[in-house]
N, C-alpha and C positions, 0 to 999 in steps of 0.2 A: 061165344068164344071161338068156336070152329069157323063160323062165318067170317070173323075178323081175320083169322089166319089165312083163309082162302082168298080174301079180297086182294086186289092189286090196283094200282093206279092205271091211267090210260097213256102213260108215257111211251112214246114210240122209240126212244133211244135206249131204254133199259135192255133191249135185246143185245146191244153191243157189250154190255157188262156180262149178260148171261152167256153169250158166246165165248167171251174171254175166260171167264171162271169155269164154265162147263168143259170147254175143250182142254184146258190145262189139267183139270182134275181127271178127266177120262184118260188122257194121255199118260199122266203120272201113274194112275192106277194100273193101266195095262203094263207099263214098264216094270212095275213091282213084280209082275209075274214073269215077264220076259228076261229080266236081268236081276234075278233074286239076290245074287251075291253083292252086286254093286248098289242097287236101289231098294231092294226088298228086305227080306229077313237078314241077309248078311250085313247090310248097313245098320239095321236096327240093333243087331248084336254089337257092332263096333261102337255105337254111341251109348250103349248100356241100357237100352230099353228092355223091360222084362219080357220073357217068353217070345222072342223074336220070330220063331217058327210059326207061331199062331198069329202074332201081331202083324207081320208083313203081309200075308195074304188077306187078313181081315181088313186092314187099312186100304189095301189095293181094291178090294171088293167094294168097300164103302165109297171110295173115290170114284170108281166106275159107275156105281148105281146112282149116287147123289149127283155126280157130274152130268149123267144122262138126264136125270130129272130137271136139273137146272137148264140144260140145253133146250129141253122141250118146254120149259116154263110150267112144269107140272109139280104142284106142291113145292113151289120154289122156296118159300120161307122154311118149311120143314127140312128140305134137302140141304139148305145152306147152313143149318146149325151144326151138323157133324163136320162139315167142311171147315167151318170156323174153328171148331175144337181141334181138328187136325193141324191147322195152321198155328194155333197157339202152342200146341205141343212141339211142332217143328221149330218154331222160333225159340222156345225156351230150352229145348233139348240140344240144339246145335248152334244157334247163333249167339247165345250168351257166352259159350265157350270160345267161339271165334272172336267175339268182342274182347274177351280177356287175353287171348293169345295174340291176336293180330291188330287190334285197335278198332276204333270207331269207323273209319272210312272203309276199311276192308269188310267189316261186318255189314255196313250199309250196302256196299256193292254186291256182296254174295247173297244178301237177303232180299234183293229188290223184287223177285218173283213172289217170295213168301209174303211180303208186305202188300203186294198187289192183290194176291188171292185173299188175304185176310180182310183188306178193306173192301174188295169186291163182294165177299161173303156178307160182311156187315151191311153193305148197301142193299143187297138182295133180301136180307132179313127185314130191313126197314121198309123197302119199297114194294117187294113182291116181284112177280114175273113181267109186269108191264103189258102194254097193249097186245103185242103179238106173242101171247103165251096161252097155254091150255088153261092156266089159272083164270084168265080173263074171259074164257068162253062160258057159256051158260049151262055147262054140263053138270054143275053141282046143284041142280035144282032141288035136291033133297036137303042141302045144307044152306044154300044161299037164300037170303030174304031180300029181294029187291023192293025197296020202299021208296 
């Protein structure tokens, strides 16, 4: 089971998705600490999420850590799961209200990054880190079984 989760394909282009997803999440996580009122705990409070003073820094930390793992291609599938959950919460907690208030096209425009991160995370869960990733190196000799 662990072996399957650590495996990845040999695709050379997966790094493009990893760079996009990882860089956006690392950046957003850092901004949750730099601009707490606008992007972090303050925003979480305005949209009605529970315990925003805990949740803002927690989500920021998860975004930084998992985004960094994705950038490195280390435990890519594992790191992509929390990022997927963050995007599902982001879409349901903010964009459904936007759809109701402003309509379909405004919601699509304002959620384009959210959809990109959601689909990029799903892609990485399915494919893994790709050729140029730590996941593809043979450092997992304890878990990997090359047959």
